[in-house]
C-alpha positions, 0 to 999 in steps of 0.5 A: 806207449806201445798200444799195437793189437796183438797179431793172429798166429794163424795168419802166420806161416808155420816157419814164423809161428815156429821161430816165435815159440822159439824165441818165446822159450829163450827170453823164458830162459833169460829170466822173463815173465810170460808178461813180459815175454807177451810185451816183447814179441806181441804175443798173448800172455796165454800163448807165452805160458803154453809155449812155455809149459809144452818146452818144459814137458817135451823140450823142442819136439813140444813146441813144432807144428805139424806140417801143412800146405802152404795157404794163399797170402801167407806173408813173405820174409825179408831178404837178407838185404832188406833186413841190413836196411831196415836196421840201418835205418833204425838205428840212423833214422827217427820215424818223423824224419820219414814221415811217420808218426811218433818219435819212437821206433814202435813195431807200428812204425817199423812195419808202415815202413817195410809195407811202404818200403818194400809193399811186404805187410809184416805181422807184428809178431814176426816183426818182434821176432826179427827185432829180438834177433838183430839184438834190438830191445823194447825201452823207455828212452832218456828225455834231453831238452832240444836246447840244451848246450853241453858247452854251456852246462860243462862251464856251469858245472866248472864255473859257476855252481863252485862260485854259488857254493862258496858264496852260501858257505861265506854267508851261512847260506843253503842252497835249494834245488827245483825244476819244472819237472811234474810227475804222477805214478799214471804217467804214460811212458814212451816205449821204442825199440833200439839196441839192447845196452843203448837208451834211446833218447828223444828231444822235448 
């Protein structure tokens, strides 16, 4: 599970803070609860609730920030070329292929890739805003056995199992199913970013 710390909004530029607030409002309008928004954008639940309240009272004018001078150390933005490259890498590669930790794309290892590749330290909350704009969402993956053979599965479904079923009918027998899967309600599920509507998978 993505156990990343919340980014301190005070370290972000005004533009980044405003974009995150707009993302909070957009997700709220899509029916997301403050707790869900906090996870998606890596902000505190209190910040999500406060932003939604200000928007309801004053509209976008209520979530705009007052102008201030540029602070030393403000984070740089990604160029269009860098954004395209990062999207391509997330779609085409797995983290371990790039010697990053974990088998799923989390904000933490995407930020590590950006820093390693471009020398830019990207705040996790800003990265969450980028991913949301690019159409990525955080999802639980489907697990696929790495030794799985699609041809053998198809043969078993079309030939082997029908024969077993017919034999059970002839012998008036019952077929019982079992596997080696174990589950618990306290399981810590892996989650990672993928295009919305496309469930990621990893081999196990």
